[in-house]
MIDOSE-1310 file (N, C-alpha, C; in nm, 2 decimals, decimal comma, always signed):
residues 215
mryn	+1,83/+3,59/+12,42/+1,75/+3,49/+12,39/+1,71/+3,41/+12,50; +1,68/+3,47/+12,61/+1,65/+3,39/+12,74/+1,50/+3,39/+12,81; +1,40/+3,45/+12,68/+1,24/+3,44/+12,72/+1,22/+3,30/+12,76; +1,15/+3,25/+12,85/+1,09/+3,14/+12,87/+0,96/+3,12/+12,81
irsv	+0,93/+3,08/+12,68/+0,81/+3,09/+12,64/+0,70/+2,98/+12,70; +0,80/+2,87/+12,75/+0,73/+2,77/+12,79/+0,67/+2,77/+12,95; +0,67/+2,88/+13,02/+0,62/+2,90/+13,16/+0,53/+2,97/+13,15; +0,42/+2,93/+13,07/+0,29/+2,94/+13,06/+0,18/+2,84/+13,05
ssfr	+0,03/+2,84/+13,04/-0,01/+2,71/+13,03/-0,03/+2,67/+12,86; -0,07/+2,60/+12,83/-0,07/+2,55/+12,66/-0,11/+2,67/+12,59; -0,02/+2,67/+12,48/-0,02/+2,79/+12,38/+0,02/+2,72/+12,27; -0,07/+2,72/+12,17/-0,03/+2,67/+12,03/+0,00/+2,78/+11,90
lilv	+0,10/+2,78/+11,84/+0,16/+2,88/+11,75/+0,15/+2,82/+11,63; +0,08/+2,87/+11,53/+0,13/+2,85/+11,40/+0,20/+2,94/+11,33; +0,33/+2,91/+11,29/+0,42/+2,98/+11,22/+0,44/+3,01/+11,08; +0,42/+3,12/+11,03/+0,42/+3,11/+10,87/+0,52/+3,24/+10,84
rhge	+0,60/+3,20/+10,74/+0,66/+3,31/+10,68/+0,59/+3,36/+10,56; +0,60/+3,48/+10,53/+0,52/+3,54/+10,43/+0,56/+3,48/+10,28; +0,47/+3,50/+10,19/+0,46/+3,47/+10,07/+0,61/+3,53/+10,00; +0,64/+3,49/+9,87/+0,71/+3,53/+9,80/+0,72/+3,67/+9,77
tawn	+0,84/+3,74/+9,71/+0,82/+3,88/+9,66/+0,93/+3,87/+9,56; +0,91/+3,97/+9,49/+1,02/+3,99/+9,35/+1,16/+4,00/+9,45; +1,19/+4,00/+9,55/+1,32/+4,06/+9,60/+1,37/+3,92/+9,64; +1,30/+3,81/+9,70/+1,33/+3,71/+9,72/+1,39/+3,62/+9,60
rerr	+1,31/+3,64/+9,48/+1,36/+3,59/+9,34/+1,47/+3,64/+9,31; +1,53/+3,78/+9,33/+1,62/+3,83/+9,32/+1,72/+3,82/+9,39; +1,71/+3,74/+9,49/+1,81/+3,70/+9,62/+1,88/+3,81/+9,65; +1,77/+3,93/+9,68/+1,81/+4,03/+9,73/+1,75/+4,09/+9,87
fqgw	+1,83/+4,13/+9,98/+1,82/+4,13/+10,12/+1,69/+4,23/+10,15; +1,60/+4,19/+10,20/+1,50/+4,30/+10,22/+1,50/+4,36/+10,39; +1,51/+4,27/+10,48/+1,49/+4,35/+10,61/+1,37/+4,43/+10,66; +1,41/+4,55/+10,66/+1,26/+4,66/+10,72/+1,22/+4,70/+10,56
rdvp	+1,27/+4,68/+10,48/+1,22/+4,74/+10,33/+1,09/+4,71/+10,34; +1,00/+4,78/+10,32/+0,86/+4,75/+10,28/+0,85/+4,67/+10,12; +0,85/+4,56/+10,11/+0,83/+4,50/+10,01/+0,70/+4,41/+9,95; +0,61/+4,44/+9,86/+0,48/+4,36/+9,85/+0,51/+4,23/+9,81
lsaa	+0,39/+4,16/+9,82/+0,42/+4,03/+9,75/+0,40/+4,03/+9,61; +0,46/+3,93/+9,56/+0,47/+3,91/+9,38/+0,34/+3,84/+9,40; +0,30/+3,84/+9,26/+0,18/+3,76/+9,20/+0,21/+3,62/+9,25; +0,33/+3,55/+9,27/+0,33/+3,38/+9,29/+0,30/+3,41/+9,44
grvq	+0,34/+3,48/+9,51/+0,37/+3,53/+9,66/+0,20/+3,53/+9,69; +0,11/+3,59/+9,62/-0,01/+3,61/+9,65/-0,09/+3,49/+9,67; -0,06/+3,40/+9,55/-0,12/+3,28/+9,53/-0,03/+3,19/+9,65; +0,04/+3,19/+9,67/+0,13/+3,11/+9,81/+0,02/+3,15/+9,92
aert	-0,01/+3,29/+9,95/-0,07/+3,32/+10,04/-0,23/+3,27/+10,03; -0,28/+3,26/+9,92/-0,44/+3,22/+9,90/-0,42/+3,05/+9,95; -0,35/+2,98/+9,91/-0,30/+2,86/+9,96/-0,31/+2,83/+10,09; -0,20/+2,91/+10,17/-0,16/+2,88/+10,29/-0,30/+2,93/+10,38
aral	-0,36/+3,02/+10,32/-0,51/+3,01/+10,38/-0,60/+2,93/+10,39; -0,61/+2,87/+10,28/-0,69/+2,71/+10,24/-0,64/+2,59/+10,35; -0,50/+2,62/+10,36/-0,44/+2,49/+10,44/-0,48/+2,52/+10,57; -0,46/+2,65/+10,65/-0,51/+2,67/+10,79/-0,66/+2,70/+10,80
agsg	-0,75/+2,66/+10,69/-0,91/+2,76/+10,71/-0,92/+2,66/+10,86; -0,92/+2,52/+10,86/-0,94/+2,44/+11,00/-0,88/+2,46/+11,11; -0,76/+2,56/+11,14/-0,69/+2,53/+11,24/-0,73/+2,58/+11,37; -0,86/+2,64/+11,37/-0,90/+2,68/+11,50/-0,83/+2,80/+11,56
aasv	-0,77/+2,87/+11,49/-0,69/+2,99/+11,54/-0,79/+3,09/+11,55; -0,75/+3,16/+11,71/-0,85/+3,23/+11,77/-0,81/+3,39/+11,73; -0,65/+3,40/+11,67/-0,61/+3,55/+11,64/-0,50/+3,53/+11,53; -0,48/+3,62/+11,46/-0,38/+3,63/+11,37/-0,32/+3,76/+11,36
ytsp	-0,17/+3,72/+11,44/-0,08/+3,83/+11,45/+0,04/+3,85/+11,33; +0,10/+3,96/+11,29/+0,18/+3,96/+11,20/+0,26/+4,09/+11,20; +0,41/+4,07/+11,12/+0,49/+4,13/+11,13/+0,40/+4,29/+11,06; +0,46/+4,44/+11,10/+0,40/+4,52/+11,00/+0,43/+4,57/+10,86
lgra	+0,52/+4,47/+10,83/+0,57/+4,47/+10,69/+0,48/+4,44/+10,61; +0,45/+4,50/+10,48/+0,37/+4,48/+10,36/+0,35/+4,32/+10,37; +0,46/+4,26/+10,29/+0,43/+4,15/+10,26/+0,40/+4,03/+10,35; +0,45/+4,08/+10,51/+0,38/+3,98/+10,62/+0,21/+3,99/+10,60
reta	+0,18/+4,12/+10,64/+0,06/+4,18/+10,65/-0,03/+4,13/+10,50; +0,00/+4,16/+10,40/-0,11/+4,05/+10,26/-0,09/+3,92/+10,31; +0,02/+3,85/+10,33/-0,02/+3,71/+10,35/-0,13/+3,72/+10,49; -0,10/+3,77/+10,60/-0,19/+3,75/+10,71/-0,35/+3,76/+10,69
aeia	-0,35/+3,85/+10,60/-0,49/+3,92/+10,59/-0,57/+3,79/+10,48; -0,47/+3,74/+10,41/-0,54/+3,61/+10,35/-0,57/+3,49/+10,45; -0,48/+3,48/+10,53/-0,49/+3,37/+10,61/-0,64/+3,41/+10,72; -0,62/+3,54/+10,73/-0,76/+3,56/+10,87/-0,88/+3,57/+10,78
rpag	-0,91/+3,60/+10,64/-1,02/+3,61/+10,57/-1,12/+3,52/+10,60; -1,08/+3,38/+10,60/-1,16/+3,26/+10,57/-1,28/+3,26/+10,73; -1,18/+3,32/+10,82/-1,26/+3,30/+10,96/-1,29/+3,38/+11,03; -1,28/+3,51/+10,93/-1,35/+3,65/+10,96/-1,26/+3,72/+11,07
lgvt	-1,14/+3,67/+11,08/-1,07/+3,72/+11,20/-1,02/+3,86/+11,16; -0,98/+3,94/+11,27/-0,90/+4,06/+11,22/-0,73/+4,02/+11,22; -0,67/+4,12/+11,22/-0,51/+4,13/+11,20/-0,45/+4,21/+11,29; -0,35/+4,13/+11,35/-0,27/+4,24/+11,44/-0,16/+4,30/+11,41
adda	-0,10/+4,38/+11,40/+0,03/+4,39/+11,33/+0,15/+4,43/+11,46; +0,23/+4,39/+11,51/+0,32/+4,42/+11,60/+0,46/+4,42/+11,56; +0,55/+4,54/+11,60/+0,68/+4,54/+11,57/+0,77/+4,46/+11,62; +0,74/+4,39/+11,69/+0,84/+4,30/+11,76/+0,85/+4,19/+11,67
fkei	+0,77/+4,15/+11,55/+0,79/+4,05/+11,45/+0,84/+4,07/+11,32; +0,87/+4,22/+11,33/+0,95/+4,28/+11,21/+1,09/+4,17/+11,17; +1,12/+4,15/+11,04/+1,23/+4,08/+11,00/+1,35/+4,17/+11,11; +1,49/+4,07/+11,09/+1,59/+4,15/+11,13/+1,62/+4,27/+11,05
sfga	+1,69/+4,38/+11,09/+1,75/+4,46/+11,04/+1,88/+4,42/+10,95; +1,87/+4,45/+10,83/+1,97/+4,41/+10,77/+2,10/+4,54/+10,74; +2,02/+4,63/+10,78/+2,11/+4,75/+10,75/+2,17/+4,80/+10,63; +2,30/+4,82/+10,61/+2,32/+4,87/+10,50/+2,30/+4,74/+10,35
wegm	+2,28/+4,61/+10,38/+2,26/+4,52/+10,32/+2,12/+4,53/+10,23; +2,01/+4,59/+10,29/+1,93/+4,60/+10,25/+1,89/+4,67/+10,10; +1,84/+4,61/+10,00/+1,81/+4,64/+9,88/+1,92/+4,59/+9,76; +2,04/+4,54/+9,84/+2,16/+4,48/+9,79/+2,11/+4,34/+9,76
tlde	+2,13/+4,32/+9,64/+2,18/+4,14/+9,59/+2,27/+4,07/+9,65; +2,26/+3,93/+9,69/+2,37/+3,84/+9,73/+2,49/+3,88/+9,69; +2,49/+3,90/+9,53/+2,63/+3,92/+9,47/+2,68/+4,06/+9,51; +2,59/+4,15/+9,54/+2,66/+4,27/+9,55/+2,68/+4,29/+9,69
vear	+2,63/+4,23/+9,80/+2,69/+4,21/+9,94/+2,81/+4,12/+9,93; +2,84/+4,01/+9,88/+2,97/+3,95/+9,87/+3,06/+4,01/+9,82; +3,06/+4,10/+9,71/+3,16/+4,20/+9,66/+3,18/+4,31/+9,75; +3,11/+4,36/+9,83/+3,12/+4,49/+9,92/+3,17/+4,41/+10,05
fggl	+3,08/+4,36/+10,11/+3,12/+4,30/+10,24/+3,18/+4,15/+10,25; +3,26/+4,09/+10,18/+3,28/+3,97/+10,16/+3,28/+3,90/+10,30; +3,39/+3,92/+10,38/+3,41/+3,88/+10,52/+3,32/+3,89/+10,61; +3,23/+3,97/+10,59/+3,12/+3,97/+10,69/+3,00/+3,89/+10,64
haaw	+2,99/+3,87/+10,53/+2,89/+3,76/+10,46/+2,95/+3,61/+10,51; +3,07/+3,60/+10,48/+3,10/+3,49/+10,49/+3,08/+3,43/+10,62; +3,12/+3,56/+10,75/+3,06/+3,47/+10,87/+2,94/+3,49/+10,89; +2,83/+3,54/+10,83/+2,69/+3,53/+10,84/+2,68/+3,41/+10,81
qtep	+2,73/+3,31/+10,70/+2,70/+3,19/+10,68/+2,77/+3,10/+10,77; +2,87/+3,13/+10,84/+2,92/+3,02/+10,92/+2,90/+3,05/+11,08; +2,91/+3,18/+11,11/+2,89/+3,20/+11,24/+2,80/+3,33/+11,26; +2,68/+3,31/+11,24/+2,55/+3,42/+11,21/+2,55/+3,49/+11,38
htvr	+2,60/+3,45/+11,44/+2,56/+3,51/+11,59/+2,66/+3,60/+11,61; +2,77/+3,59/+11,56/+2,90/+3,69/+11,57/+2,86/+3,84/+11,50; +2,78/+3,81/+11,41/+2,75/+3,91/+11,31/+2,67/+4,04/+11,34; +2,70/+4,16/+11,35/+2,62/+4,29/+11,35/+2,59/+4,33/+11,19
fpag	+2,49/+4,37/+11,15/+2,48/+4,41/+11,02/+2,53/+4,61/+11,04; +2,61/+4,66/+10,96/+2,62/+4,78/+10,96/+2,53/+4,88/+10,95; +2,47/+4,94/+11,04/+2,37/+5,04/+11,06/+2,23/+4,93/+11,09; +2,25/+4,80/+11,11/+2,15/+4,71/+11,15/+2,13/+4,66/+11,27
edla	+2,08/+4,54/+11,30/+2,05/+4,47/+11,41/+2,18/+4,34/+11,41; +2,18/+4,28/+11,51/+2,25/+4,11/+11,51/+2,12/+4,06/+11,56; +2,15/+3,92/+11,58/+2,07/+3,83/+11,60/+2,00/+3,82/+11,75; +2,11/+3,85/+11,84/+2,04/+3,87/+12,01/+1,93/+3,98/+11,98
taga	+1,96/+4,08/+11,93/+1,88/+4,20/+11,93/+1,74/+4,16/+11,87; +1,77/+4,11/+11,75/+1,63/+4,04/+11,67/+1,55/+3,95/+11,75; +1,64/+3,87/+11,80/+1,59/+3,75/+11,88/+1,49/+3,79/+12,03; +1,59/+3,90/+12,11/+1,52/+3,95/+12,21/+1,37/+4,01/+12,18
ralg	+1,37/+4,11/+12,10/+1,26/+4,18/+12,02/+1,15/+4,05/+11,98; +1,16/+3,97/+11,91/+1,07/+3,89/+11,87/+1,01/+3,79/+11,99; +1,12/+3,72/+12,06/+1,08/+3,63/+12,16/+0,99/+3,72/+12,31; +1,03/+3,83/+12,30/+0,97/+3,91/+12,41/+0,81/+3,93/+12,33
glar	+0,80/+3,95/+12,23/+0,66/+3,96/+12,17/+0,59/+3,82/+12,18; +0,66/+3,74/+12,17/+0,61/+3,61/+12,16/+0,56/+3,56/+12,32; +0,66/+3,59/+12,38/+0,60/+3,59/+12,54/+0,48/+3,64/+12,59; +0,46/+3,77/+12,52/+0,35/+3,84/+12,54/+0,22/+3,74/+12,49
lava	+0,24/+3,76/+12,36/+0,10/+3,62/+12,30/+0,09/+3,51/+12,40; +0,16/+3,45/+12,42/+0,13/+3,36/+12,51/+0,07/+3,34/+12,62; +0,07/+3,46/+12,72/+0,00/+3,50/+12,81/-0,13/+3,56/+12,76; -0,15/+3,62/+12,67/-0,26/+3,68/+12,63/-0,37/+3,58/+12,55
hagq	-0,32/+3,48/+12,52/-0,36/+3,39/+12,43/-0,38/+3,22/+12,50; -0,34/+3,22/+12,62/-0,29/+3,09/+12,71/-0,41/+2,99/+12,66; -0,41/+2,89/+12,60/-0,52/+2,77/+12,59/-0,56/+2,77/+12,47; -0,49/+2,89/+12,38/-0,59/+2,92/+12,23/-0,43/+2,91/+12,15
tvvl	-0,48/+2,89/+12,00/-0,39/+2,87/+11,87/-0,39/+3,02/+11,84; -0,28/+3,04/+11,78/-0,22/+3,20/+11,69/-0,16/+3,17/+11,61; -0,19/+3,23/+11,50/-0,13/+3,26/+11,37/-0,03/+3,36/+11,37; +0,12/+3,33/+11,37/+0,17/+3,45/+11,35/+0,27/+3,44/+11,22
vthg	+0,24/+3,58/+11,14/+0,32/+3,56/+11,01/+0,41/+3,67/+11,03; +0,53/+3,60/+10,98/+0,66/+3,67/+11,00/+0,78/+3,63/+10,87; +0,89/+3,66/+10,92/+1,01/+3,68/+10,83/+1,10/+3,55/+10,84; +1,19/+3,55/+10,74/+1,29/+3,42/+10,75/+1,36/+3,42/+10,88
vivr	+1,42/+3,50/+10,90/+1,50/+3,51/+11,05/+1,45/+3,48/+11,15; +1,33/+3,57/+11,15/+1,24/+3,54/+11,32/+1,17/+3,40/+11,30; +1,18/+3,37/+11,20/+1,09/+3,19/+11,20/+1,19/+3,12/+11,26; +1,30/+3,12/+11,21/+1,44/+3,05/+11,25/+1,46/+3,06/+11,39
livl	+1,47/+3,21/+11,44/+1,50/+3,21/+11,57/+1,41/+3,14/+11,68; +1,25/+3,16/+11,65/+1,16/+3,11/+11,75/+1,19/+2,96/+11,73; +1,18/+2,90/+11,60/+1,19/+2,75/+11,62/+1,31/+2,70/+11,72; +1,41/+2,72/+11,70/+1,53/+2,73/+11,73/+1,53/+2,72/+11,90
qalg	+1,46/+2,85/+11,95/+1,41/+2,87/+12,10/+1,33/+2,74/+12,15; +1,26/+2,70/+12,04/+1,17/+2,59/+12,06/+1,21/+2,46/+12,11; +1,35/+2,46/+12,03/+1,43/+2,32/+11,99/+1,52/+2,29/+12,12; +1,55/+2,43/+12,17/+1,64/+2,42/+12,26/+1,76/+2,47/+12,21
lgpe	+1,77/+2,52/+12,11/+1,88/+2,57/+12,04/+1,94/+2,71/+12,01; +2,06/+2,74/+12,01/+2,10/+2,92/+12,02/+2,11/+2,96/+11,86; +2,08/+3,08/+11,88/+2,11/+3,14/+11,74/+2,23/+3,11/+11,63; +2,34/+3,05/+11,70/+2,47/+2,97/+11,64/+2,40/+2,88/+11,54
rlwv	+2,31/+2,82/+11,54/+2,22/+2,72/+11,46/+2,15/+2,76/+11,35; +2,15/+2,86/+11,34/+2,03/+2,95/+11,28/+2,03/+2,86/+11,15; +2,12/+2,81/+11,04/+2,09/+2,76/+10,94/+2,05/+2,62/+10,92; +2,00/+2,56/+11,06/+1,97/+2,43/+11,05/+1,84/+2,43/+11,03
vhat	+1,77/+2,54/+11,04/+1,63/+2,54/+11,05/+1,60/+2,60/+10,89; +1,52/+2,55/+10,82/+1,48/+2,63/+10,70/+1,33/+2,69/+10,73; +1,36/+2,80/+10,64/+1,22/+2,89/+10,64/+1,19/+2,95/+10,47; +1,12/+2,86/+10,43/+1,07/+2,89/+10,26/+0,97/+3,01/+10,29
pagi	+0,93/+3,08/+10,18/+0,82/+3,15/+10,18/+0,69/+3,09/+10,16; +0,61/+3,10/+10,30/+0,48/+3,04/+10,29/+0,49/+2,94/+10,36; +0,61/+2,90/+10,40/+0,61/+2,75/+10,48/+0,54/+2,79/+10,61; +0,50/+2,63/+10,63/+0,45/+2,65/+10,81/+0,49/+2,60/+10,88
seie	+0,51/+2,65/+11,00/+0,57/+2,56/+11,15/+0,49/+2,56/+11,24; +0,50/+2,44/+11,32/+0,36/+2,46/+11,44/+0,46/+2,43/+11,56; +0,43/+2,51/+11,66/+0,47/+2,47/+11,79/+0,37/+2,46/+11,90; +0,36/+2,37/+12,00/+0,27/+2,36/+12,10/+0,39/+2,39/+12,23
yrpd	+0,34/+2,48/+12,31/+0,43/+2,53/+12,44/+0,33/+2,51/+12,52; +0,38/+2,41/+12,64/+0,33/+2,40/+12,76/+0,41/+2,43/+12,89; +0,37/+2,42/+13,00/+0,44/+2,50/+13,11/+0,59/+2,45/+13,12; +0,61/+2,27/+13,11/+0,75/+2,25/+13,10/+0,80/+2,20/+12,96
satv	+0,72/+2,24/+12,90/+0,80/+2,18/+12,74/+0,77/+2,28/+12,61; +0,83/+2,26/+12,50/+0,77/+2,32/+12,39/+0,83/+2,20/+12,30; +0,72/+2,18/+12,20/+0,72/+2,04/+12,12/+0,67/+2,10/+11,94; +0,79/+2,07/+11,88/+0,78/+2,15/+11,71/+0,71/+2,06/+11,65
hrmn	+0,60/+2,06/+11,62/+0,52/+1,93/+11,55/+0,54/+1,95/+11,40; +0,56/+2,06/+11,35/+0,60/+2,06/+11,22/+0,66/+2,15/+11,15; +0,78/+2,18/+11,06/+0,89/+2,26/+11,07/+0,86/+2,30/+10,89; +0,86/+2,40/+10,85/+0,84/+2,44/+10,73/+0,79/+2,37/+10,64
tlgh	+0,68/+2,31/+10,66/+0,60/+2,22/+10,57/+0,52/+2,30/+10,45; +0,55/+2,24/+10,32/+0,52/+2,31/+10,21/+0,44/+2,23/+10,10; +0,37/+2,15/+10,15/+0,31/+2,02/+10,04/+0,14/+2,14/+10,02; +0,13/+2,23/+10,10/+0,02/+2,29/+10,08/+0,02/+2,38/+9,97
leap	+0,14/+2,42/+9,91/+0,16/+2,50/+9,80/+0,12/+2,45/+9,70; +0,16/+2,32/+9,67/+0,13/+2,24/+9,53/+0,00/+2,28/+9,48; -0,01/+2,32/+9,36/-0,11/+2,33/+9,25/-0,21/+2,21/+9,28; -0,35/+2,27/+9,31/-0,44/+2,18/+9,33/-0,45/+2,05/+9,19
rep	-0,49/+1,95/+9,22/-0,46/+1,85/+9,11/-0,60/+1,87/+9,04; -0,63/+1,83/+8,89/-0,73/+1,85/+8,81/-0,82/+1,72/+8,85; -0,97/+1,73/+8,89/-1,02/+1,59/+8,90/-1,04/+1,50/+8,80
């Protein structure tokens, strides 16, 4: 995770985790599995789109996985923007854990799961990735966006682990601190990058997901 996203002119990133899926509810590891949004997740995507309608975003980027693409399409629609999918922003590959529930993982991979909770930077998932690999992929993609969209605002829809890694990099923290950052479905974070600094203006805000009040 050595990419210095700050070494560009100003660039504003609005970072969104995809809306909820049935597998989120079931506490099932998704990773690279292409799981669609649930009905609740589609509502979250619509509310997120309303919240970001005045953001002034020039472009919307997304992970190619369906749950992120669906969320990104809702966000892009009010401004008539296209959506660009980029493999750099896929979730970390959980490998053999994908499709398994948390209880199933704890039963079959107890020691590795315990390490994931306490020392996540030491874990490589069986037939999957580790944080260093996923982080290099995502931060490399982000560095490209920062150059291509210098002086602009970009929305990026991605996944829980990737959101955490991007926010940690902006805060100057390493992947060993993964769990200090929250990344709730449809949560919004915002980072401003300047030549010598990165400022996290908001992190995992959720107020936009509340149901509108009756007049």
